[in-house]
N, C-alpha and C positions, 0 to 999 in steps of 0.2 A: 504493500500500500504506500509506504514511504517513497519507494522508487517511482511509483505511478504519479504521486503528487509532485515530485521534483520534475518529472517528465512533462506534466501538464503546465507547470510554471515555466519551464523552458520553452514550450510551444507558445505560451502567451507572450513571453519575451521576444521570441523570434517574430511573432505576428506584429507586435508593436514596432519592432525594428523595421519591418517592411512598410508599415504605415508611415513611420518617420521619414523613410527614404522618399516617400511620395510627396511629402509636405513641401519641401523647398530645397533648392540647391544651397551649398555652403555660401556664406556671405563674408566678405573681407572687410575688416575695420582697421582704421589707422588711429594710433594713440597720439594725441596732441598734449604737450606738456609746456607749462610756463612757470617761471619763478617770480612773476610779477602779478600784482592784483589787476593790472590793466592789460595783461598779455593776450587774453582771448578777446581781441577787438577786430572788427572788420570795417572800421571807419576809414576816413581819407588820410589818416596819418601814415607815415612809413610803416609802422607796426601793423596797422590795419590792412594796408596793401599787401604786406608780406603774408599775413594770415589768410587773406583771401586767395592769394596765389598758391599757398600750400594746400588749401582745401580744393581748389580747382585742379591742381596737378594730381592730387590723390584720387579725385574722381576720374580723371583721365586714365589713370593706371588701373582702374577697376574697383577701387575701394568704394563701398556704399554706406558705411557707417563711420561717423567721427566719434571717437571716445575722448571725452574731456576728462583730464586727470586733475585732481585737487589734492594738495599736500597738507597733511597735518603732522605735528611733531609730538611725540611722547618724550617727556623729559626724563632721561635715565631709563634703565632696563627693569627697574623694580617699582617705580612710582606709578601714580595714577593721574598725573598732570598731563592732559592732552589738549593741544591748542591748534587752531587753524594757523597756517603761516600767513594768512591775510589779516592784518590788523583790523580791529573793529571799525575804525573810521574809514577804511577803504572797502569794506564789504559791500556797501551799496553800489559803488562803482563797479566792482567785480561782477555783481549780479546783473546789472544793466548791460554791460558789455557782453557778458556771457550769453544772455538771451538774444542779443543781436547776432552773435556768431552762430547760435543755434538756428535762428531764422534764415541766415545766409546758407548754411549747409542744407537745410530743408528746401530752400528755393532751387537747389540743384537736383533734388530728388533723393537726398541722402537722409538717413535716420541718424539719431544721436544717442549716445550712452554716457552715463556719468560714473566715474570711478574715483572716489576719494581714497587716497592711500596714506598709510601711517608709517612714518620714519622715526627711528629712535635717534635722539640727539643728546649731547651732554648738557650739563647745567649752563654752560656758556655758549650753547649752540654748536658744539663740536660734532662734526659728521665726516666720516663714520666715527662712532663713539666706542672707544676701547677703555674699559675700566679694569685695571690690573691685567689679568690674563683673559678677561672675558670680552669678546667682540659682540657688542649688543646690536642686534637687528630685530626686526619685528617678528621673525619666526621663532625666537627663543626668549621672548620677554617673560618676566616672572613677577607680575605686580603683587605686592604684599597685601593689597586690599582689592581683591578681584571685583567685588560688587561695586565699589567706587569707580574702579577702572571702567567697567561696562557702562556705568551711568555717564561718565565723562566721554566715553567713546561714542555713545549715542548722541550726546550734545554736539559733538563735532560733526556727526552725520546729519543731524536734524535739518540744518539750514540747506544742505545740498539735496536732501530728500524733498523738501518743499520746492526747491528750484527745479528738480527733475520732474516733479508733478506738473509744474507750470510749463516746462519745456516739452512735455509729452515724450520723455525719454523712452527709448525702446527697451533698455534694460538698465539696471542699477546694481552696482557691486557693493555689497556690504563689508567687503574685506578681501584680503589676499595674502597668502603665504604666512598665515599666523598660526603655525603648527602647534606651538605650545598652548595656545588659547582655544583651539578647536578640538582636535583629537587628543592632545597631550603628546608628550615626547616618548612615551612607552618605556621599554626597558633600557633605552639609551640613557635615560635620566630618571631613575626610580623616584627621585624627590619631586618630579613634575611629570609623573607617569600619565595621569589623566588630565584632560582639558575641561572646558566648561561649555559643552554643547547645549545644555539647558538654557544658559544665558543667551546663546546665539538664537535659539528658538524664540525667546522673548523679544530679541532685537528684530527678528524677521517680522513678527506680528506688529510691532510698532512701526516698522517701515511700511508694511502693507497698508496700515491704517492711513498713512500719509499719501502713498503712491496710488492707491486704488488698484484696480485690476488691469489697467492699460500697460503698466510697466512690469517687465519681468525682473525678478530678483535673482541674483547670482552671487557666488563667492568663488574666488580664484584659489583652488587647491594647488599647492606646489607639487610639481612632478619633476623630481630631480634625481641625480645619481647618488644622493645620500641614502645610506642603508637604514633599514628599520630592523630592530631586534625583536623577534617574537619567538618565545620558547627557546631562546638561545641561538636561533637561526637568523642569518642575515638575508634580507630581501631588499633589492634596490627599488627605489620609487619615491622616497621622501614622504612628504605629508600624505599623498594619495594612498600609498601603501599602508600607512598607519591607520587611515580611515578604513581601508578594506579589512585589515586585520581585526580592528575593534568592532566592526559592523557584522562580521561573519563568523568569528570564532565562538566556540562554546565555553561559556564562563560559569563558574560556580559561586564566586564571591558576590554578595549583594551589590557592592560598590561598582564592580565591573558590569554586572547585569544592568544596573541603572544607567551607567555611562553609555552602554551599548544602545539602550532604548532611546536615550536622549540624542545620541549621534545619528541614529536611524531617522529620528523625527527631523533633525536638522537637514539631513540629506533629502528627505521627502518634501520639505517645504521649499526647497530651491527649485525655481522654474527651469533653470539651466545649470548644469554643472560646469563651472569655470575651471580651466586648467592653465596654470602658469608653467610653460614648458621650457625648461632650461637644462636639457640633458645633452651630454657630449655626443656628437655624431660619429666619433671615431676614437681610436686610441692615441694617446700622446706619443707612443713609441713608433707610430706609423710614419712613413715618408710620403709626402703629399705632392701630387703633380700640380703644375700651374696651368695645365691644359684643362679648359673648362669641362669638356665632356668626360675626360678621364677622371677628373676629380669628383664629378657627380657620381660616377659609378663606384668610386672608392667610398663615398659617404652614404649611399642609399640603403645599405643593409641595416645599419644600426637604428635609424628612425623607424624602419619597417618592423623591427623587433619590438620597439617601444609601442608602436601602434597595435601590434598583436597583444601585448601585455594590457594595454588599455581596453581592448575589446573583451578580453577575458575578465578583467576587473568589472567592467560595466555589466557584462552578462551575469556575473556572480552576484552583483548588487541587485540586478533585476529579479533574480530568483527569490529574493527576500520577500517581495510583495507583488511580483508580477508586473512591475512598472519599470520600463527602460527609460532612463533619463537622457535627454539630448545633451550634447557636450559642445562647449565653445572654448577654443583656445584663447583665453582672455588675454594672455600675453606671451608673445614669442618674439625673439629678436636676435639678430646677428650683426656685429659691427663690421665696418669696412676695413678689416685688418686680416693679416694672415692668421690662419688657424682659429678664426673666430668661432668655429664650430666645436672647439675643445672645451672652452669655458665660456659659454654664451652669456652667462649672467654677469660677466665682468663689465663694469661700468667705467673703467678708466678711459676717458675719452681721448687722451693723448698717447696712450701706450700702444705698442704693436707697430708692425710695418704695414703700410697702406696696401690694401689689396681688394679690388672689387671682384676679382675672379673668385676668391674664397668666399666672399659674402654672397655672391650670386649662386655659387654651387651649393652652399648651405641651404639657401631658400629652395632651390630646385629639388634637393633631396627631401626637404620637408614636404613640399607639395606632392612629390611622388609617393610618399608614405601615407599622407593623410587626405589629400584632396582627390588625387586620381582614382584611388580604389573605391570611392563612393561608400565609405563606411556609413552605415545607416544612422549612427549616433552623431555624425559630424555635421555641425551646423555652421561652422565658420572659425575664423581666427582674427585676432587683433595684433597688428604688427607694431612692435615697440621699436622706436618712438620717433617723433619729430619734435624737437625743441623749437618752439615758435619765437623765442627771444633772440635768435641769431640766424645768420645766413647759413643754413645747413646744406645748401646746394653748392657750397664752395667745393672746388675740385679736390681739395686736400682734406675734406671732412672725414674723420675716422669714426664718426658716430653711427647710429643705427639707421638713419633715414635712407630710404631708397631713392629719393628724388634726385633726378639728374645723374643717376649712376647706372652705368652699363657694366655687365649684362643683367643687373638686378631688375631694371625696368622691363627688359624683354621677358624675363622669367615671369614677372607679375602679369604682364599683358597676356602671356600664353595661357596662364591658368585662371585668371580672374575674368577674362572677357569671353 
């Protein structure tokens, strides 16, 4: 009987997979980032003209959603002080200009998404923040007053939630890569083994009350090469693998059972499963060709194995309640430097040797693994990032932007149009 039940659930999951495949083709989104309250402007100023040109060029390449990113700062890795980077006296200006940028993107036929992100800084604004031997970032934070932390975290989001409702955002991200606060760090850190999924459930309900039904709610689960320890065994996949383990394992302790119940509810309330994909596409010991076609062939196997792991994970989750969740790669990025595909989460804008071939080949390998196979759960991806505060189309730009770069633009046109 148990085998029959599992088989029935599998058939249900497969049926839903087929339905999802018929709904819509994957859609590409572009992340826009600013460090200024006035950054997202489309007025007649030089900044406004630059932002309009960036949105126009993104549309030309096949992007159909603009993701607006908003930064918040958590002061220290154990505190509960969370602040918007936009001072209170500049917030009205930020909101007015943002809504004008939203209207401009929509005039081109694009949709918009909102993604507030939290960064850990030191008491004097130090970033990245290292305290002793601890490198603090948002995936390993350990607030000593979790309830106060969640209250302040919601306050940071509340203003953007109301703006998203006014803007008619397609989706809203309530967080990303916050491993310690969602699933918990598991056996890698026994003192912070379990997270706070119940508080995320409450946060989603608060967000839904503001957003209404028109905006999808998502969260960006980190999918990395970090290993997870479960019963002493290592499995690679970072935060996503930790979710899978805690959602599917058989537990006996009441605390683990309750944690599993809350994490499953967290997962079920998400309209779309977000994935922040920063996994190496090859081994650091390999020798890499500078011929584009050859390099793509060298890189394509690793992301295909990641895609198969994702497919298995999503199917296993679907068997829990018969519901297959759609997946959106909330964040993926490769810089314009050699071997950008080995440590894609590296944000050092000036480091590395300039290479558009390596950047383009990394993207081609990504699309071959996730776009071309028509995975039924695949709804799209968000390309990280274009910083709108400077001329990212300069020929020597080593950042993530694809604009004005070949063969990256040709790769995007081939898959996105």
